[in-house]
DOZAKOL-885730 format. One line per 10 residues: number of its first residue (from 0); for each residue x, y, z of N, C-alpha, C, O. Coordinates in steps of 0.05 Angstrom, whole numbers, plus 5000, padded with zeros to 4 digits. Layout:
BEGIN
NUM> X Y Z X Y Z X Y Z X Y Z; ...
! end
This chain:
BEGIN
0> 8838 3989 1578 8829 4010 1559 8843 4007 1532 8866 3998 1531; 8828 4014 1510 8841 4011 1484 8865 4030 1481 8865 4052 1492; 8885 4020 1468 8909 4036 1464 8913 4039 1434 8921 4020 1421; 8908 4063 1424 8910 4067 1395 8939 4074 1388 8949 4095 1394; 8951 4055 1374 8979 4059 1367 8982 4078 1344 9002 4093 1343; 8963 4080 1326 8966 4095 1302 8939 4101 1289 8922 4083 1289; 8936 4124 1278 8911 4131 1264 8912 4117 1236 8933 4113 1225; 8888 4111 1227 8886 4099 1200 8892 4120 1179 8883 4143 1181; 8906 4111 1158 8910 4129 1135 8883 4132 1120 8867 4113 1120; 8878 4155 1109 8853 4159 1095 8852 4141 1070 8870 4140 1054
10> 8830 4127 1067 8826 4109 1045 8800 4116 1030 8780 4121 1043; 8802 4117 1004 8778 4123 0988 8775 4101 0967 8785 4103 0945; 8760 4080 0974 8755 4059 0955 8730 4044 0965 8722 4044 0988; 8718 4030 0946 8696 4011 0952 8706 3982 0950 8702 3966 0969; 8720 3976 0928 8730 3949 0924 8758 3953 0912 8762 3958 0889; 8778 3949 0929 8806 3955 0922 8819 3932 0907 8819 3909 0916; 8830 3938 0883 8845 3919 0868 8873 3930 0863 8877 3954 0864; 8891 3912 0857 8918 3920 0847 8922 3905 0820 8916 3882 0818; 8931 3920 0801 8931 3909 0774 8953 3920 0757 8965 3941 0763; 8959 3906 0735 8977 3915 0714 8959 3924 0690 8941 3910 0682
20> 8965 3948 0680 8949 3958 0657 8961 3950 0631 8981 3936 0630; 8949 3959 0609 8958 3950 0583 8985 3961 0575 8998 3951 0557; 8995 3981 0590 9022 3992 0585 9043 3980 0604 9066 3986 0602; 9034 3961 0621 9053 3947 0638 9057 3961 0665 9074 3952 0681; 9042 3982 0671 9045 3996 0697 9027 3983 0718 9005 3974 0712; 9037 3982 0743 9022 3971 0765 9009 3993 0781 9022 4013 0788; 8983 3991 0787 8968 4011 0801 8948 3998 0820 8941 3975 0817; 8938 4015 0839 8914 4007 0854 8890 4018 0839 8892 4039 0825; 8868 4004 0841 8844 4013 0828 8819 4009 0845 8820 3993 0864; 8797 4022 0838 8773 4019 0853 8751 4008 0835 8744 4020 0815
30> 8741 3984 0841 8719 3972 0827 8693 3983 0837 8690 3986 0861; 8675 3989 0819 8649 4001 0827 8629 3979 0834 8610 3984 0849; 8632 3955 0823 8613 3934 0828 8626 3908 0837 8650 3905 0833; 8612 3891 0851 8622 3866 0860 8631 3849 0836 8615 3845 0818; 8655 3839 0837 8664 3822 0814 8648 3796 0813 8643 3783 0833; 8641 3789 0788 8625 3764 0784 8642 3741 0775 8632 3719 0772; 8668 3746 0771 8687 3725 0762 8714 3731 0775 8719 3753 0783; 8730 3710 0777 8757 3713 0788 8776 3728 0769 8795 3741 0778; 8771 3726 0744 8788 3738 0724 8776 3765 0715 8755 3766 0702; 8789 3787 0722 8779 3813 0716 8793 3827 0693 8791 3851 0689
40> 8808 3812 0677 8822 3823 0654 8802 3836 0635 8781 3824 0628; 8808 3861 0628 8791 3876 0610 8770 3893 0624 8757 3909 0610; 8768 3891 0650 8749 3908 0665 8761 3935 0670 8784 3938 0675; 8744 3956 0668 8752 3983 0673 8750 3989 0703 8731 3981 0717; 8770 4004 0713 8771 4012 0741 8781 4041 0743 8795 4051 0726; 8773 4054 0765 8784 4080 0770 8811 4077 0783 8814 4062 0802; 8831 4091 0773 8858 4090 0784 8859 4106 0810 8849 4128 0812; 8872 4094 0830 8876 4107 0855 8906 4115 0858 8923 4101 0849; 8910 4137 0871 8938 4146 0876 8944 4143 0906 8926 4144 0922; 8970 4139 0912 8978 4135 0940 8984 4106 0946 8988 4090 0927
50> 8984 4099 0971 8990 4071 0979 8975 4065 1005 8962 4082 1016; 8978 4040 1014 8963 4032 1038 8975 4043 1064 8962 4043 1084; 9000 4052 1063 9012 4064 1086 9004 4093 1090 9000 4103 1112; 9001 4108 1068 8996 4137 1069 8968 4145 1060 8961 4168 1061; 8953 4126 1050 8926 4132 1041 8923 4130 1011 8942 4133 0996; 8898 4125 1003 8891 4122 0974 8869 4142 0968 8850 4146 0983; 8873 4155 0944 8854 4175 0936 8846 4170 0907 8862 4162 0890; 8821 4175 0900 8811 4172 0873 8823 4193 0855 8827 4216 0863; 8828 4186 0830 8839 4205 0810 8818 4213 0789 8822 4233 0775; 8797 4198 0787 8777 4203 0766 8786 4191 0739 8771 4192 0720
60> 8810 4180 0738 8820 4169 0713 8813 4139 0711 8816 4125 0730; 8803 4131 0688 8795 4103 0684 8817 4088 0669 8827 4098 0649; 8823 4064 0678 8843 4047 0664 8831 4019 0662 8811 4013 0674; 8844 4003 0646 8835 3976 0641 8854 3955 0653 8878 3958 0651; 8843 3935 0666 8859 3914 0678 8869 3896 0657 8854 3884 0642; 8895 3893 0655 8908 3873 0638 8913 3848 0653 8909 3826 0643; 8923 3851 0678 8929 3828 0695 8922 3835 0724 8930 3856 0734; 8906 3818 0737 8899 3823 0765 8920 3812 0783 8929 3789 0780; 8928 3827 0803 8949 3820 0822 8936 3815 0850 8912 3821 0854; 8952 3805 0868 8944 3805 0896 8937 3833 0905 8953 3851 0900
70> 8914 3838 0918 8907 3865 0926 8926 3878 0945 8928 3903 0947; 8942 3862 0960 8962 3873 0978 8990 3866 0967 8996 3843 0961; 9007 3886 0964 9034 3881 0954 9052 3866 0974 9071 3852 0967; 9045 3870 1000 9060 3858 1022 9044 3858 1047 9024 3873 1049; 9051 3841 1066 9037 3841 1092 9058 3838 1114 9079 3826 1109; 9053 3849 1138 9071 3844 1160 9069 3815 1170 9089 3804 1180; 9045 3804 1169 9041 3777 1180 9013 3768 1171 8995 3783 1167; 9010 3741 1169 8984 3729 1164 8977 3713 1189 8991 3694 1196; 8956 3721 1202 8947 3707 1226 8923 3690 1219 8904 3699 1206; 8923 3665 1228 8902 3646 1221 8888 3636 1246 8900 3633 1268
80> 8862 3630 1243 8846 3619 1264 8838 3591 1257 8828 3586 1235; 8842 3572 1275 8835 3544 1270 8809 3537 1285 8802 3549 1305; 8796 3517 1275 8772 3505 1289 8752 3527 1296 8745 3529 1320; 8743 3542 1276 8726 3564 1282 8698 3562 1270 8683 3582 1271; 8691 3539 1259 8664 3535 1250 8653 3510 1265 8666 3490 1267; 8629 3513 1275 8618 3492 1292 8616 3465 1277 8622 3444 1288; 8607 3466 1252 8605 3441 1237 8632 3429 1230 8634 3404 1229; 8652 3446 1227 8679 3436 1222 8690 3422 1248 8703 3401 1246; 8685 3434 1271 8693 3422 1296 8679 3395 1300 8691 3376 1310; 8654 3393 1291 8639 3368 1294 8651 3347 1275 8654 3324 1284
90> 8657 3354 1250 8668 3334 1232 8696 3325 1240 8704 3302 1235; 8711 3342 1254 8737 3336 1263 8737 3321 1290 8757 3311 1299; 8713 3321 1303 8710 3308 1329 8729 3320 1349 8742 3306 1364; 8730 3347 1349 8748 3361 1367 8733 3379 1386 8713 3391 1378; 8742 3381 1410 8730 3399 1430 8737 3428 1424 8761 3434 1418; 8718 3445 1425 8723 3474 1420 8735 3486 1445 8723 3485 1466; 8759 3498 1443 8772 3510 1466 8758 3537 1473 8743 3548 1457; 8764 3548 1497 8751 3573 1505 8761 3597 1490 8747 3618 1490; 8785 3595 1478 8796 3617 1463 8802 3607 1434 8805 3583 1430; 8803 3626 1415 8809 3617 1388 8836 3604 1386 8855 3611 1400
100> 8838 3584 1368 8863 3571 1361 8878 3589 1341 8867 3596 1320; 8902 3597 1348 8916 3617 1332 8943 3606 1322 8958 3593 1337; 8948 3610 1297 8974 3604 1285 8980 3624 1264 8963 3640 1257; 9004 3624 1253 9011 3645 1233 9023 3633 1208 9033 3610 1208; 9023 3649 1187 9037 3643 1163 9057 3666 1158 9050 3689 1165; 9080 3661 1146 9099 3683 1140 9089 3700 1117 9071 3692 1102; 9101 3723 1114 9092 3742 1093 9094 3730 1065 9078 3736 1047; 9114 3712 1060 9118 3701 1034 9097 3679 1027 9097 3669 1004; 9079 3673 1045 9057 3655 1039 9035 3669 1022 9018 3656 1010; 9036 3696 1022 9016 3711 1007 9017 3706 0977 9039 3704 0966
110> 8994 3704 0965 8992 3700 0936 8967 3714 0926 8949 3721 0941; 8966 3717 0899 8943 3731 0887 8920 3712 0880 8922 3688 0883; 8898 3724 0871 8873 3709 0867 8874 3690 0843 8857 3671 0842; 8893 3693 0825 8894 3676 0801 8921 3661 0799 8926 3648 0779; 8938 3664 0819 8965 3653 0817 8964 3622 0820 8948 3611 0835; 8983 3609 0806 8988 3581 0811 9001 3578 0838 9017 3595 0846; 8995 3557 0852 9007 3551 0878 9028 3529 0875 9021 3506 0871; 9054 3536 0878 9074 3516 0875 9075 3498 0900 9073 3508 0923; 9077 3472 0897 9076 3454 0919 9101 3437 0920 9107 3421 0902; 9116 3440 0942 9141 3425 0945 9135 3395 0946 9114 3387 0955
120> 9154 3379 0936 9149 3350 0935 9141 3338 0963 9125 3320 0964; 9152 3349 0984 9146 3338 1010 9119 3346 1021 9110 3336 1041; 9105 3365 1007 9079 3374 1016 9057 3365 0998 9034 3374 1001; 9062 3346 0980 9042 3338 0960 9024 3315 0968 9002 3313 0957; 9032 3299 0987 9017 3275 0993 8990 3279 1005 8972 3263 1000; 8986 3300 1021 8961 3305 1035 8954 3334 1033 8947 3347 1053; 8955 3345 1009 8950 3373 1004 8920 3379 1006 8904 3365 0994; 8913 3400 1021 8885 3406 1026 8879 3436 1022 8897 3452 1022; 8853 3442 1020 8843 3469 1017 8828 3477 1042 8819 3460 1057; 8826 3503 1046 8809 3514 1068 8799 3541 1059 8813 3561 1062
130> 8775 3543 1048 8764 3568 1040 8757 3585 1065 8747 3574 1085; 8764 3611 1065 8762 3627 1089 8754 3656 1083 8764 3668 1064; 8737 3667 1100 8734 3696 1101 8759 3708 1112 8769 3699 1132; 8769 3728 1098 8795 3740 1105 8792 3769 1111 8779 3784 1096; 8805 3778 1133 8802 3806 1142 8829 3820 1139 8850 3808 1144; 8828 3845 1130 8852 3862 1129 8850 3884 1150 8831 3899 1150; 8870 3885 1167 8870 3905 1189 8877 3932 1178 8896 3935 1163; 8862 3953 1185 8865 3979 1174 8883 3998 1190 8893 4018 1179; 8887 3993 1216 8904 4010 1232 8915 3994 1256 8902 3975 1265; 8938 4002 1265 8951 3988 1287 8933 3992 1312 8921 4013 1316
140> 8932 3971 1328 8916 3974 1353 8926 3954 1374 8938 3933 1367; 8920 3960 1398 8926 3942 1420 8904 3944 1441 8894 3965 1447; 8897 3921 1452 8876 3920 1473 8849 3931 1463 8837 3948 1476; 8841 3922 1440 8816 3931 1427 8793 3916 1439 8794 3891 1441; 8771 3929 1446 8748 3916 1456 8732 3903 1433 8735 3911 1410; 8717 3883 1440 8700 3870 1420 8681 3890 1407 8675 3889 1383; 8671 3908 1424 8652 3928 1414 8664 3946 1393 8650 3954 1374; 8690 3953 1395 8703 3971 1377 8719 3957 1355 8729 3970 1337; 8720 3931 1356 8738 3916 1339 8734 3920 1309 8754 3923 1294; 8710 3921 1300 8705 3924 1271 8713 3951 1260 8716 3955 1236
150> 8718 3971 1278 8727 3997 1269 8756 3995 1259 8766 4014 1246; 8770 3974 1265 8798 3970 1258 8801 3954 1232 8823 3948 1223; 8779 3948 1219 8779 3932 1195 8781 3950 1170 8763 3967 1167; 8801 3947 1154 8802 3961 1128 8782 3950 1109 8768 3964 1095; 8781 3923 1107 8762 3910 1089 8764 3880 1091 8779 3869 1107; 8748 3867 1074 8745 3838 1074 8752 3827 1046 8747 3841 1026; 8763 3803 1045 8769 3791 1020 8766 3760 1023 8759 3750 1044; 8771 3746 1001 8769 3717 1001 8796 3705 1003 8816 3715 0993; 8798 3682 1018 8824 3669 1022 8822 3639 1021 8801 3628 1025; 8845 3627 1018 8848 3597 1019 8872 3591 1036 8895 3598 1029
160> 8868 3578 1059 8890 3570 1076 8899 3542 1067 8892 3522 1078; 8916 3542 1046 8926 3517 1035 8943 3503 1056 8959 3516 1070; 8939 3477 1058 8951 3462 1081 8963 3435 1072 8950 3420 1057; 8987 3430 1081 9000 3404 1077 8994 3387 1101 9009 3388 1121; 8973 3371 1101 8963 3357 1125 8984 3338 1136 8984 3332 1160; 9002 3327 1119 9022 3308 1129 9040 3321 1150 9052 3307 1166; 9042 3348 1149 9059 3362 1168 9041 3374 1191 9052 3387 1209; 9015 3369 1190 8997 3380 1210 8986 3360 1229 8979 3367 1252; 8985 3335 1221 8974 3314 1239 8989 3313 1265 9013 3317 1266; 8975 3308 1287 8988 3309 1314 9013 3292 1317 9031 3301 1331
170> 9014 3269 1304 9037 3252 1308 9062 3262 1293 9084 3252 1298; 9058 3281 1275 9081 3292 1261 9087 3321 1269 9109 3331 1267; 9066 3335 1279 9069 3364 1285 9070 3371 1314 9077 3393 1322; 9063 3352 1332 9061 3358 1360 9039 3378 1366 9039 3391 1387; 9019 3379 1347 8996 3398 1351 9001 3426 1341 8984 3443 1345; 9024 3431 1328 9030 3457 1317 9023 3458 1288 9031 3441 1272; 9006 3478 1280 8996 3479 1253 9014 3495 1234 9012 3492 1210; 9031 3512 1245 9045 3533 1229 9060 3522 1205 9056 3531 1183; 9077 3503 1209 9095 3493 1188 9080 3482 1164 9087 3487 1141; 9058 3468 1170 9042 3455 1149 9029 3475 1130 9020 3468 1108
180> 9027 3500 1139 9011 3520 1125 9028 3544 1116 9018 3563 1106; 9055 3541 1119 9072 3565 1115 9089 3564 1090 9106 3581 1086; 9084 3545 1072 9099 3544 1047 9093 3569 1030 9071 3581 1033; 9111 3577 1013 9108 3600 0996 9082 3598 0980 9076 3577 0969; 9066 3619 0980 9041 3622 0965 9019 3604 0975 9000 3599 0961; 9020 3595 1000 8999 3579 1012 8977 3596 1024 8960 3586 1039; 8976 3622 1017 8954 3639 1027 8945 3658 1005 8948 3683 1007; 8933 3647 0984 8922 3665 0963 8898 3680 0973 8881 3669 0988; 8896 3706 0965 8873 3723 0973 8864 3739 0949 8879 3742 0929; 8841 3751 0951 8831 3769 0929 8801 3764 0924 8788 3753 0942
190> 8791 3772 0901 8804 3787 0880 8808 3817 0888 8824 3831 0876; 8792 3826 0907 8794 3854 0916 8790 3854 0946 8783 3835 0959; 8796 3878 0958 8789 3883 0986 8764 3900 0986 8765 3923 0977; 8743 3889 0997 8717 3903 0998 8717 3920 1023 8721 3910 1045; 8712 3946 1020 8712 3964 1043 8694 3954 1065 8672 3945 1060; 8703 3957 1090 8686 3949 1113 8660 3964 1113 8640 3954 1124; 8659 3987 1101 8634 4003 1101 8612 3989 1084 8588 3995 1088; 8620 3971 1066 8601 3957 1050 8592 3930 1062 8573 3917 1052; 8605 3922 1084 8599 3896 1097 8592 3902 1126 8609 3900 1144; 8567 3910 1131 8560 3918 1159 8562 3895 1179 8567 3900 1202
200> 8557 3870 1169 8558 3847 1187 8573 3824 1174 8561 3810 1157; 8598 3820 1181 8614 3798 1168 8604 3770 1176 8614 3750 1165; 8585 3769 1194 8574 3742 1202 8549 3735 1186 8535 3716 1193; 8545 3749 1164 8522 3743 1147 8530 3740 1118 8517 3750 1100; 8552 3725 1114 8563 3721 1087 8561 3691 1080 8563 3674 1097; 8559 3685 1054 8558 3658 1045 8584 3651 1030 8593 3666 1013; 8595 3628 1038 8621 3619 1027 8618 3592 1013 8604 3574 1023; 8630 3589 0990 8630 3564 0975 8658 3558 0965 8672 3576 0954; 8668 3534 0970 8694 3524 0959 8688 3502 0939 8674 3483 0945; 8701 3504 0915 8698 3484 0895 8726 3474 0887 8745 3489 0886
210> 8727 3448 0881 8752 3436 0870 8745 3425 0842 8728 3406 0840; 8756 3436 0822 8750 3428 0794 8720 3429 0789 8709 3412 0774; 8707 3449 0800 8679 3453 0796 8660 3438 0814 8636 3442 0813; 8671 3420 0831 8655 3405 0850 8654 3420 0877 8675 3426 0888; 8630 3424 0887 8627 3438 0912 8637 3421 0935 8628 3398 0938; 8655 3432 0951 8666 3417 0974 8658 3430 1000 8652 3416 1020; 8656 3457 1001 8649 3471 1025 8627 3491 1018 8628 3504 0997; 8607 3493 1036 8585 3512 1031 8574 3519 1059 8564 3502 1073; 8575 3545 1066 8567 3553 1092 8560 3582 1093 8564 3597 1074; 8548 3590 1115 8546 3618 1122 8565 3624 1145 8569 3607 1162
220> 8576 3648 1145 8595 3655 1166 8581 3657 1194 8595 3660 1214; 8555 3655 1195 8541 3654 1220 8548 3629 1236 8544 3627 1260; 8560 3609 1222 8568 3584 1236 8594 3587 1251 8603 3569 1265; 8607 3610 1248 8632 3615 1263 8627 3613 1293 8607 3622 1304; 8647 3602 1306 8646 3600 1336 8654 3627 1348 8642 3637 1366; 8676 3638 1338 8686 3664 1347 8682 3684 1324 8693 3679 1302; 8667 3705 1328 8661 3724 1308 8687 3740 1300 8707 3739 1314; 8685 3755 1278 8708 3772 1270 8715 3791 1292 8739 3795 1298; 8695 3803 1305 8700 3822 1326 8714 3809 1350 8733 3820 1361; 8705 3785 1357 8718 3771 1379 8747 3763 1372 8765 3765 1389
230> 8752 3756 1348 8779 3748 1339 8798 3772 1341 8819 3769 1352; 8789 3795 1331 8807 3819 1332 8812 3827 1360 8835 3834 1367; 8792 3826 1377 8796 3833 1405 8816 3814 1419 8833 3823 1434; 8813 3789 1413 8831 3769 1425 8859 3772 1415 8878 3772 1431; 8863 3776 1389 8890 3779 1378 8904 3804 1388 8929 3804 1389; 8889 3825 1394 8901 3850 1403 8905 3852 1433 8915 3872 1443; 8899 3831 1447 8902 3831 1476 8932 3831 1483 8945 3811 1480; 8941 3854 1493 8969 3856 1501 8989 3855 1478 9013 3853 1483; 8979 3855 1454 8995 3851 1430 8988 3872 1409 8964 3876 1404; 9007 3885 1397 9002 3904 1376 8995 3889 1350 9012 3874 1340
240> 8971 3894 1340 8962 3882 1315 8968 3903 1294 8955 3924 1293; 8987 3898 1276 8997 3918 1257 8978 3922 1234 8965 3904 1224; 8977 3947 1225 8962 3954 1201 8972 3937 1177 8996 3933 1174; 8954 3927 1162 8961 3910 1139 8962 3881 1145 8965 3864 1127; 8959 3874 1171 8958 3846 1178 8934 3832 1165 8912 3844 1165; 8938 3808 1155 8916 3793 1143 8908 3772 1164 8924 3758 1175; 8882 3770 1169 8871 3750 1187 8853 3730 1172 8833 3739 1160; 8861 3705 1171 8844 3685 1159 8828 3673 1182 8839 3662 1201; 8801 3674 1180 8784 3671 1203 8774 3642 1208 8756 3638 1224; 8785 3623 1194 8778 3595 1198 8762 3584 1175 8750 3599 1159
250> 8761 3557 1173 8748 3544 1150 8724 3528 1160 8723 3518 1182; 8704 3526 1143 8680 3510 1149 8685 3481 1144 8706 3472 1136; 8664 3465 1149 8665 3436 1144 8668 3431 1114 8662 3448 1097; 8678 3406 1108 8681 3398 1080 8709 3397 1070 8713 3393 1046; 8729 3399 1087 8757 3397 1078 8763 3369 1069 8749 3350 1077; 8783 3366 1052 8790 3340 1041 8798 3319 1061 8793 3295 1057; 8809 3328 1083 8819 3309 1104 8797 3292 1115 8802 3268 1122; 8773 3303 1117 8751 3288 1130 8731 3276 1110 8710 3267 1118; 8738 3276 1085 8721 3263 1065 8728 3233 1064 8750 3225 1071; 8709 3217 1055 8714 3189 1050 8703 3181 1023 8679 3183 1019
260> 8720 3174 1003 8749 3174 1006 8760 3202 1009 8747 3221 1003; 8785 3204 1017 8798 3230 1022 8797 3247 0997 8799 3237 0974; 8794 3273 1001 8792 3292 0979 8816 3309 0976 8813 3333 0970; 8840 3298 0979 8864 3314 0977 8869 3324 0949 8859 3312 0929; 8883 3346 0946 8887 3359 0920 8910 3345 0905 8929 3335 0917; 8906 3345 0879 8926 3333 0861 8938 3354 0843 8928 3376 0842; 8960 3347 0830 8973 3365 0811 8953 3374 0790 8939 3357 0777; 8950 3400 0786 8932 3411 0766 8904 3417 0776 8889 3430 0762; 8898 3409 0801 8871 3415 0811 8868 3445 0815 8887 3459 0822; 8844 3455 0809 8838 3483 0812 8818 3487 0835 8797 3475 0835
270> 8825 3504 0854 8808 3509 0877 8797 3537 0873 8811 3557 0870; 8770 3539 0874 8757 3565 0873 8742 3569 0899 8726 3553 0907; 8748 3592 0912 8734 3600 0936 8718 3625 0930 8730 3644 0919; 8692 3625 0936 8675 3648 0930 8660 3656 0956 8651 3639 0971; 8658 3682 0960 8642 3693 0982 8624 3714 0970 8633 3733 0957; 8598 3711 0975 8578 3730 0964 8585 3758 0973 8589 3764 0997; 8586 3776 0954 8592 3804 0959 8622 3811 0958 8629 3834 0958; 8639 3790 0958 8668 3795 0958 8681 3786 0932 8702 3797 0924; 8670 3766 0919 8682 3755 0894 8694 3728 0898 8687 3713 0917; 8712 3720 0880 8723 3693 0880 8753 3694 0875 8764 3712 0862
280> 8767 3673 0885 8795 3668 0877 8795 3641 0864 8779 3624 0870; 8815 3637 0846 8816 3613 0830 8845 3605 0826 8859 3618 0810; 8855 3585 0841 8883 3578 0841 8888 3549 0834 8875 3531 0844; 8907 3545 0816 8915 3518 0807 8938 3508 0824 8958 3523 0828; 8937 3483 0833 8959 3471 0847 8979 3460 0827 8972 3444 0809; 9004 3467 0830 9025 3459 0811 9047 3445 0827 9062 3458 0842; 9049 3419 0825 9069 3403 0839 9096 3407 0827 9100 3406 0802; 9116 3413 0844 9143 3418 0834 9158 3392 0830 9181 3392 0822
! end
């Protein structure tokens, strides 16, 4: 039976952003329309009061975005799903297991939609991108059924599971993905969190990843092997899934590792991930 650990805090937003205004103050805001660009500087938003722990309420006051920030100031954990698109499994020539492949990133991997991604020298040789539909959990839950799973979603956003493949390959990692993907700022998300009420079916979204303007990944989330609902149900089995947890739901085909010649990222490369209805993130790789 479902075990409800905690009720969701009341939230009043359509597209949640966090931003710095022209006076230097940081606030949450509500976008009325789907962003058409990753850079929202100069856009007017309604200021929200409160926070994600206690609820957000509209103020009716309009402010202007000076700088767009990561929509979440912090997260308890970033949970990632591997091998979750059929075409990606085919390009990798890997057998799909009966349950989702699960690994995690630490909280400090979180980054904003326009932030530069610093890359440690040891992670530069086989640096890769993974555009992903990203889910934000709205309330703590345990043993959630697949039927009820989407009721636990606060909203959806765009993400990139940045990966240092040299630490992920089986002969170096022993099959463990976590370390290769856990460097600081290796999980940029944004530009906003779109309320789950505006996305009735997360399996009907279109995703595109570009590197320096070149399309590398293009898919519909219908190609997912495990749906968002199945993922949430699986992750909450016997385990408390905390409010604010970010779930990156897997990447489609087209990653740099399986291109010929290889399509690994270089210093200064800009990765843009876009999902129809959610917006885009745009992050430059900066080698340290």
